[in-house]
Steps between C-alpha positions, in 0.01 A plus 500: 500500500569698821292817481761681714774437247593814305600422143636718224269516195730268300508250787122508532464444126731196517320356800159550339623331183634207701175468694303496171713195409650675197849366560632193319806286552777542246597179325875441473570783743879467492504508120272805497722679752812423295330629186393827662847545650643467149252762377607735779870457430445555127298816565769643728779410260310663214508822703872457569451408866704222658566383854857448611597374844819658630674467835418788736863619501493530118177698511650734761813546289289571191295758689812670629665507157180625336472779758859602426413508129176693560264237362249248635650157557262317259629728225858411596414130483347547152810695392736227626302228319495705179876565519567130555283396205665765281837337577629788711515307829627163621566202275392680182787752517 
């Protein structure tokens, strides 16, 4: 290791661990990654968190409308979804 290299404590700890040969290869890496991704998604969904990809122009329009209504735009999105599922918007009317 370069003695002139300045590492954060966490980085030093990782490097020391690696140099002590404490690291092991993960068997079936892709399967393990998929499994942990599923765990992450389930944990977020359990907390009511979801990711939705929207076009930038829709996000801008939502922000503008939310500002006009005096609320944060994520709250407006949640309200719109709730209204739709309650049958008060769109096809469910």
